C-alpha positions as CSV (number, residue, x, y, z in Angstrom):
1,X,51.4,2.0,63.2
2,X,55.4,1.7,63.1
3,X,56.7,4.6,65.6
4,X,60.4,4.2,65.7
5,X,62.8,6.1,67.3
6,X,62.3,9.1,69.5
7,X,58.8,10.8,70.3
8,X,58.1,14.6,69.9
9,X,57.7,16.0,73.2
10,X,59.3,13.2,75.0
11,X,62.7,14.0,77.0
12,X,65.0,11.4,78.3
13,X,64.0,11.5,81.9
14,X,60.3,12.4,81.7
15,X,58.2,10.2,84.3
16,X,54.8,8.4,84.2
17,X,52.7,7.7,87.1
18,X,51.6,4.6,85.2
19,X,52.5,2.4,82.1
20,X,49.2,3.4,80.4
21,X,50.8,6.8,80.7
22,X,53.9,6.1,78.5
23,X,51.8,4.0,76.3
24,X,49.7,7.2,75.7
25,X,52.6,9.4,75.1
26,X,53.9,6.8,72.5
27,X,56.6,5.7,74.8
28,X,56.0,2.2,75.2
29,X,52.9,1.0,73.7
30,X,52.6,-2.2,75.6
31,X,50.5,-2.0,78.9
32,X,51.9,-5.4,79.7
33,X,54.2,-7.0,77.4
34,X,58.0,-5.9,77.8
35,X,58.7,-5.8,74.4
36,X,56.8,-3.8,71.8
37,X,57.4,-5.1,68.1
38,X,57.4,-7.8,65.3
39,X,60.1,-9.7,63.3
40,X,59.0,-8.2,60.7
41,X,58.8,-4.5,61.8
42,X,61.8,-4.5,64.5
43,X,61.2,-3.8,68.2
44,X,60.0,-0.1,68.8
45,X,60.3,-0.2,72.5
46,X,61.4,-2.7,75.5
47,X,59.8,-2.3,79.5
48,X,62.6,-2.9,81.6
49,X,60.7,-3.2,85.1
50,X,63.0,-6.2,87.1
51,X,60.2,-8.9,85.9
52,X,63.2,-11.1,85.0
53,X,66.2,-12.1,87.5
54,X,68.8,-12.4,84.2
55,X,68.3,-8.9,83.7
56,X,70.9,-6.5,84.3
57,X,70.8,-2.5,84.1
58,X,73.7,-0.9,84.2
59,X,72.4,2.9,83.0
60,X,73.9,3.2,79.3
61,X,74.6,-0.7,79.3
62,X,72.0,-3.3,79.5
63,X,71.5,-7.1,79.5
64,X,67.6,-7.4,79.0
65,X,65.9,-11.0,78.3
66,X,63.6,-11.8,76.0
67,X,59.9,-13.1,76.2
68,X,58.0,-16.1,76.8
69,X,58.7,-18.8,79.3
70,X,57.2,-17.2,82.6
71,X,54.7,-18.8,85.0
72,X,52.0,-16.1,84.7
73,X,51.2,-16.0,88.5
74,X,54.7,-16.3,90.3
75,X,56.7,-14.6,87.4
76,X,59.2,-17.1,87.4
77,X,60.6,-18.8,84.6
78,X,59.4,-22.5,84.4
79,X,60.3,-23.4,80.4
80,X,62.9,-22.6,77.9
81,X,61.9,-19.4,75.9
82,X,60.8,-20.0,72.3
83,X,62.0,-17.5,69.5
84,X,58.8,-15.4,69.6
85,X,57.7,-12.8,66.6
86,X,59.2,-10.2,69.8
87,X,62.0,-11.9,70.5
88,X,63.0,-11.5,66.8
89,X,61.9,-8.3,66.7
90,X,64.9,-7.3,69.2
91,X,67.1,-9.7,66.3
92,X,65.3,-7.3,63.2
93,X,66.5,-3.9,65.2
94,X,69.9,-5.0,65.4
95,X,70.2,-6.2,61.8
96,X,68.5,-3.3,60.5
97,X,70.3,-0.5,63.1
98,X,66.9,0.5,64.4
99,X,66.9,2.4,68.0
100,X,64.7,1.1,70.3
101,X,63.3,2.9,72.9
102,X,63.6,1.8,77.1
103,X,60.7,2.3,79.2
104,X,61.9,1.7,83.6
105,X,60.3,2.0,86.2
106,X,58.0,-0.3,88.6
107,X,54.3,0.3,89.5
108,X,55.3,1.4,92.8
109,X,57.7,4.3,91.7
110,X,56.0,5.1,88.3
111,X,57.9,4.5,84.9
112,X,60.9,7.1,83.5
113,X,62.2,7.0,79.6
114,X,65.6,6.2,79.4
115,X,65.9,6.9,75.9
116,X,67.3,5.3,72.9
117,X,69.2,2.5,72.8
118,X,70.6,-0.1,70.0
119,X,70.8,-3.8,70.0
120,X,74.7,-4.5,69.7
121,X,74.7,-8.5,70.0
122,X,72.0,-11.2,71.1
123,X,72.5,-15.0,72.6
124,X,70.7,-18.2,73.7
125,X,71.7,-19.0,77.3
126,X,71.0,-20.9,80.5
127,X,69.7,-18.2,82.9
128,X,69.6,-18.4,87.1
129,X,66.6,-20.5,86.8
130,X,68.2,-23.1,84.6
131,X,66.0,-22.8,81.4
132,X,67.5,-21.3,78.3
133,X,66.6,-17.6,77.8
134,X,67.2,-14.8,74.8
135,X,69.3,-12.0,76.1
136,X,69.9,-8.9,74.4
137,X,72.5,-6.5,74.6
138,X,71.4,-2.8,74.7
139,X,73.9,0.2,74.4
140,X,72.4,3.9,74.8
141,X,72.2,6.2,71.4
142,X,73.2,9.0,72.9
143,X,74.6,8.3,77.0
144,X,73.1,11.2,79.4
145,X,75.8,13.4,79.3
146,X,77.4,14.4,82.7
147,X,80.2,16.1,83.5
148,X,83.2,14.4,83.0
149,X,84.6,13.5,86.0
150,X,88.9,14.1,86.6
151,X,88.8,11.3,89.0
152,X,88.9,7.9,86.7
153,X,86.3,5.1,87.9
154,X,88.2,2.3,90.0
155,X,87.1,0.2,87.6
156,X,87.8,-3.9,88.2
157,X,91.2,-5.5,88.2
158,X,89.6,-9.2,88.4
159,X,86.2,-8.5,86.2
160,X,83.8,-11.6,87.0
161,X,82.3,-14.2,84.6
162,X,78.6,-14.6,83.4
163,X,77.1,-17.2,81.4
164,X,75.8,-17.3,77.9
165,X,77.8,-19.3,75.3
166,X,80.1,-20.4,78.0
167,X,81.2,-17.4,79.7
168,X,81.2,-13.8,79.1
169,X,83.1,-11.2,81.1
170,X,80.9,-8.7,83.0
171,X,82.3,-5.4,82.0
172,X,82.1,-2.1,83.7
173,X,80.0,0.5,82.0
174,X,81.4,3.2,84.1
175,X,84.5,2.7,83.0
176,X,83.6,2.4,79.1
177,X,82.0,5.7,79.3
178,X,83.8,7.6,81.3
179,X,87.3,6.7,78.8
180,X,84.9,7.4,75.4
181,X,83.5,10.9,77.6
182,X,87.4,12.2,78.8
183,X,88.5,12.2,75.1
184,X,85.2,13.5,73.4
185,X,84.4,10.4,71.8
186,X,87.6,11.1,69.2
187,X,89.8,8.0,68.3
188,X,93.0,8.4,69.9
189,X,95.1,6.7,66.6
190,X,93.3,8.9,64.4
191,X,92.2,11.7,66.3
192,X,88.6,11.3,64.0
193,X,85.6,11.7,66.2
194,X,81.8,10.2,64.4
195,X,78.9,11.8,64.7
196,X,75.6,10.5,64.1
197,X,71.4,11.4,64.5
198,X,71.6,9.4,67.6
199,X,75.2,11.1,68.9
200,X,78.5,10.2,68.8
201,X,79.3,6.9,68.6
202,X,83.3,5.3,69.1
203,X,84.3,2.1,71.1
204,X,86.6,1.2,73.8
205,X,88.9,-1.2,73.6
206,X,90.9,-3.0,76.0
207,X,94.9,-2.6,75.1
208,X,95.5,-6.2,77.2
209,X,92.1,-8.6,76.5
210,X,90.3,-9.1,79.4
211,X,88.8,-12.8,78.3
212,X,90.7,-16.5,78.2
213,X,93.7,-16.6,79.5
214,X,94.8,-12.8,78.9
215,X,92.3,-11.7,81.8
216,X,93.4,-8.3,81.7
217,X,91.7,-5.3,84.2
218,X,89.0,-3.7,83.4
219,X,90.6,-0.3,84.1
220,X,90.8,3.1,82.4
221,X,95.0,2.8,82.1
222,X,94.1,-0.6,79.7
223,X,91.2,1.2,77.9
224,X,91.5,3.1,74.6
225,X,89.1,5.3,72.9
226,X,89.0,4.2,69.0
227,X,86.6,4.7,65.7
228,X,85.3,1.0,64.9
229,X,87.9,0.7,62.4
230,X,90.8,1.3,64.4
231,X,89.5,-1.0,67.2
232,X,89.5,-3.8,65.1
233,X,92.8,-2.8,63.7
234,X,94.0,-2.7,66.9
235,X,92.7,-5.9,68.3
236,X,94.0,-8.0,65.1
237,X,97.5,-6.4,65.7
238,X,97.7,-4.0,62.5
239,X,98.4,-1.7,64.7
240,X,100.6,-1.2,68.3
241,X,101.5,1.2,70.6
242,X,105.2,1.3,71.3
243,X,107.6,1.9,74.6
244,X,108.0,5.6,73.4
245,X,103.6,5.7,73.4
246,X,103.7,6.1,69.4
247,X,101.0,4.4,67.1
248,X,102.5,2.0,64.4
249,X,101.1,1.0,61.4
250,X,102.5,-2.3,61.1
251,X,102.2,-2.5,57.3
252,X,103.3,1.5,57.1
253,X,100.8,2.6,55.7
254,X,100.1,5.2,58.6
255,X,103.3,7.4,59.6
256,X,104.5,6.5,63.3
257,X,102.3,9.2,65.5
258,X,101.7,9.8,68.8
259,X,99.4,7.9,71.3
260,X,96.8,11.0,71.4
261,X,96.0,11.0,75.4
262,X,93.8,13.3,76.9
263,X,94.3,14.2,80.8
264,X,94.0,12.3,83.0
265,X,93.3,9.6,81.0
266,X,96.7,7.6,80.5
267,X,97.2,4.3,79.7
268,X,99.4,2.2,81.1
269,X,102.8,0.7,78.7
270,X,103.0,-2.2,80.5
271,X,99.2,-3.1,79.0
272,X,100.6,-2.5,75.4
273,X,103.8,-4.5,76.2
274,X,101.6,-7.5,76.2
275,X,99.0,-7.0,73.6
276,X,102.3,-6.5,71.3
277,X,103.4,-10.4,72.2
278,X,100.0,-11.2,71.2
279,X,100.4,-10.7,67.3
280,X,103.6,-12.6,65.9
281,X,103.5,-9.9,62.8
282,X,104.3,-7.1,65.2
283,X,107.8,-6.1,66.0
284,X,108.1,-6.4,69.3
285,X,110.2,-3.1,69.3
286,X,111.5,-0.4,66.6
């Protein structure tokens, strides 16, 4: 039976003493495997229980390691992971945009329902033990709403790197979430907020890119809350922010408008100046 999405009567944060209890409730029907799903149907749920050394759980953002390749007794990775049906189920969920339930916990602590997550991307990389593994970026569909702090998170002026197709920047989930929360998931360019059946959706765009030779800082002063369209157009240089904090459409299709900034979130104009240097078609100044 397919059981995708939310489970009636179960709320984020609900606790289960045993995995069997979570299975009986319909949260994660597998009592042993970490992935419940198939290539054909997609992934219903995953269990984040500390079983893989390469997992990263940062609350609303999870880097989840796929199935297979571990020794059953030692739980250590002893061979490359294969493209099993369970691993492909997460790829199907990304392609079909199906939400995945997340169960967290351990035998000692019990298990907690973490809510619905979307699979944003996946990759095949060498893990900590030296074997190739499948990994998946899971992002909360409707992050747990807490009062928005009036103090921006510190972020990281020199974010680290982690192997995956070479090097991948380790972004701070706290910075991205705070920027979206303080702006109420509303695009700072077009003032549009997009709601989905799983909650509001917006993206965090870095003004000075984090990757490569740019090495921008992962801090609120270098981050914008944008709708998906304006995020991509900004990255491609179709829009820029001038020294007067105005949003400018390079092709003149939209009027020059002020960047929408909600206190206490305010970008550093130095990063906007850097962004303008990346795109030859972008006039450096008006």
